[in-house]
N, C-alpha and C positions, 0 to 999 in steps of 0.2 A: 637221466639223474638216478641213481640207484636209492633203493628206499632204504631209511636207517633200520639197523637191527633193534629187533621188538625188544629189546632192554633199554633202548635211546628214548621210545615213545612215554612220554610223561600224561599226555591228554589223550581221553578216548572217550566216543560217543558212539553210541548206536541210534540209526534214525528208520522210522517207520514211513514208506512211501507207499500211499494206496495208488492201485493199479488199476484201469478199468480197460481190460483186453477184449471184453464183451460186455454190450448193453443189451437187455431185454425191453422191445419197445411191442406198441400195438395189442395192449392188454395181455402181455405174455404170447403171442402167437409169433414174433419176429424177434431175430438175434442179429446184431449189426456188430461185426467185428472189427476191431481198430488196430491199427499200429501204434505202438507204443516205444517212446525213448525216455530212457531213465538218464537223467543229466547230473553231473556230479561235479559241481564247479568251484574251484579254489577262488576264495576272495581274498587271500591273501595277497600283498603287493612284492612281498620279500621271503616268505615261508614257503616250503613244500608241505603240501597235504600229504597224507599218507592213508591210503585207502586198503583197508586189512580185509574185509570182506564184502562181496555183494553177492545175496541169497535171494531167489525168487521163489514164493509161495503160491499156493492156489486159494481158491476159496475156502477149501477145508484145511488150511494151514498145512497142507503137506509139502514138502520141500519139491519143489520143479527141476532147479537147477541152480549151481554154483556158477557164477559168472568170472570170477577172476581167479587165474590158478594160484596166485600169491600175493603178498604185498605188492602195491603199486604206489609209487610217489608222482604227484601230482605237482606240477611246477605252479609258481606264482602265476596266478590269472588263468591256469589252465583249466582243461575239461576233460573228463571221461564220459564218454556215453555207452550205453548198451540199448540195444535195438532188438525188440520183439516185433517180427512182421505181422502182418495182418492174418496170414492163415495160421499162426500159432496161437490156437485157443487154450493151450495147457493150463492157462490161469485162471479163466472164468472170469465172472462178473465182480468177485472180490477178491481177487489177486494182490500180492504186494510185493516188494521189495524192502529186504533188511540190509541198511549201509552201516557197516562199520568202519569208522575212520579215526585217525590219531594225528598227533604233532608230537614233535620233541621239545615245545615250548608252548605257551598261550599263543593261538592263533584264532583269527576271526573265523565264525563258523561258516562251512560251506553254504551254498544255495544246493538244495538237493531236492530234484523235483521229477515229476513225471510228465510228457507231453503225449497226448492222446490224439490221432488223426484219423478221420475216417470220412466217408461219403455214404449218401444214401440218395439215389435218383441223380439228378444234377445237382445236387447240393453237398458241399464239402463243409465240414467242420473241425475244429480243433480245439483243445482246453489243457489246462493243466493241472497238476495235482500235487500240493507242497507236501515236501517230506516233515515228518513230526520227532523230536526227540523224544527217545524211549528210556535212556539212560542221560543222566547229567555228565556235562564234559570233568573230565577229571576224577570220574569215582569209580 
């Protein structure tokens, strides 16, 4: 499904999504690196979601990487994902994604979150971090 032309997009929103690609523990003596999956889920049953940008920033707020080369259309109930492997520590302990999405008409807001997965010794763990709008839809 090709994305609509930028002039057809009537609703836009930016979402800040915290990322924990590394955690510091043991009183600052140990660092645990985590695999991260950014998930952008279209919650509409009938309308496509337009993802315009996915940018990844490090702890200092420096742009690390642009993750999509152009606008992507996500089918109804579809999902796109970005994976940051465990050994990619460029983001650090305070990394984040900024996801810019839009739609051609009013649409239910997507679910945008990161899932972090790691292990220490013989214990595995996973947790999520939800996205937070930083620009109101339609403005």
